[in-house]
C-alpha positions in Angstrom: -10.6 6.7 12.0 -7.9 4.0 11.5 -4.3 4.9 10.4 -3.1 4.6 6.8 -0.2 2.3 6.4 1.1 0.0 3.6 4.1 -2.0 3.5 5.8 -3.9 0.7 8.7 -6.2 1.4 10.5 -9.2 -0.2 10.6 -12.7 1.3 12.5 -15.3 -0.6 12.6 -13.5 -3.8 8.9 -13.0 -3.9 7.1 -9.5 -3.3 4.6 -9.5 -0.4 2.1 -6.9 0.5 0.3 -6.1 3.7 -3.2 -5.0 3.7 -3.7 -1.3 3.3 -6.0 0.3 5.7 -7.8 3.6 4.8 -10.1 5.6 7.0 -13.0 3.7 6.1 -12.3 0.1 5.1 -9.5 -2.5 4.7 -8.6 -3.4 1.1 -8.6 -7.0 -0.1 -5.3 -8.6 -1.2 -5.0 -9.5 -4.7 -3.1 -12.5 -5.2 -1.3 -13.2 -8.7 -2.8 -16.3 -10.4 -1.3 -19.6 -11.0 -1.5 -19.9 -14.8 -1.9 -23.4 -16.3 1.1 -24.8 -18.3 0.7 -24.3 -22.1 0.2 -27.4 -24.3 2.4 -27.9 -27.3 -0.6 -27.8 -29.7 -3.5 -25.3 -29.8 -6.1 -26.2 -27.3 -9.2 -24.2 -27.0 -10.0 -25.6 -23.5 -6.6 -24.4 -22.3 -7.1 -20.9 -23.8 -10.5 -20.8 -22.2 -9.0 -21.8 -18.8 -6.3 -19.2 -19.1 -8.8 -16.5 -20.1 -11.1 -17.4 -17.1 -8.2 -17.1 -14.7 -7.0 -13.7 -15.9 -10.5 -12.6 -16.0 -10.9 -13.4 -12.3 -7.5 -11.8 -11.4 -8.2 -8.4 -13.2 -11.6 -8.4 -11.5 -9.9 -8.6 -8.3 -7.7 -5.6 -9.1 -10.7 -3.7 -10.5 -12.5 -4.3 -7.0 -9.4 -3.0 -5.3 -9.2 0.0 -7.3 -12.8 0.7 -6.8 -12.2 0.5 -3.0 -9.5 3.0 -3.2 -11.7 5.5 -5.2 -13.9 7.6 -3.2 -17.5 8.6 -4.6 -15.8 11.7 -6.3 -13.4 9.6 -8.1 -10.3 10.4 -6.1 -8.1 8.3 -3.7 -8.9 9.4 -0.2 -6.1 11.3 1.6 -4.5 9.5 4.4 -4.9 10.7 8.0 -2.7 13.6 9.0 -0.8 13.1 12.2 1.3 15.2 14.4 4.9 13.9 14.9 3.9 13.1 18.5 1.0 11.0 17.5 2.8 8.9 15.2 2.9 5.0 16.2 6.5 3.9 16.7 8.5 3.4 13.7 9.5 -0.1 15.0 5.8 -1.0 15.4 4.7 0.2 12.1 7.6 -1.5 10.2 10.0 -0.7 7.6 8.6 1.0 4.6 5.4 2.0 6.3 4.0 5.6 5.4 2.2 8.4 7.1 1.8 12.1 6.6 2.5 14.7 9.4 1.5 18.4 9.8 3.9 19.8 12.3 7.5 18.9 10.9 10.2 21.2 11.7 12.2 20.5 8.5 11.3 19.5 5.0 14.4 17.8 3.9 14.3 14.5 2.3 15.5 11.5 4.4 16.0 13.4 7.6 14.5 12.1 10.9 11.1 14.1 11.4 10.8 16.4 14.5 7.6 17.9 15.6 6.8 21.6 16.4 7.1 23.2 13.0 4.7 24.2 10.4 5.7 21.9 7.4 3.3 19.3 6.1 5.3 16.2 4.8 5.1 12.6 4.0 7.1 10.3 6.3 8.3 6.7 6.0 9.6 4.2 8.5 13.1 2.8 8.4 12.2 0.5 11.2 13.9 2.9 13.8 12.7 6.4 13.0 10.2 8.1 10.8 12.2 9.9 7.9 10.8 12.6 5.7 10.0 11.5 2.3 
């Protein structure tokens, strides 16, 4: 199974999103459409063009949501790691998320340590995996 990570960041004021990898497939990236400039007068061709662009964009979003849903209609759970098996926080990148099954603590924003019995979500701050 592949790891489950997602990362969202900001570059030059624009939000960027990396691919999301589930245990079965890689999701496609949906790109916000470039909308045509509106005319001053009502123009049916403009409205049709705008509707077609929005229809394509929302179809992309529907397809991504369909990929997230399993056959039972639920979003599949991410792979569960032990703390020792987590990839390095630096390699995963800031904002990456995972789930561990052996955390010693369950205190938000503390660096995760293995050897316990707590099952917690974790995120990367670029240096360490933190609980949360």
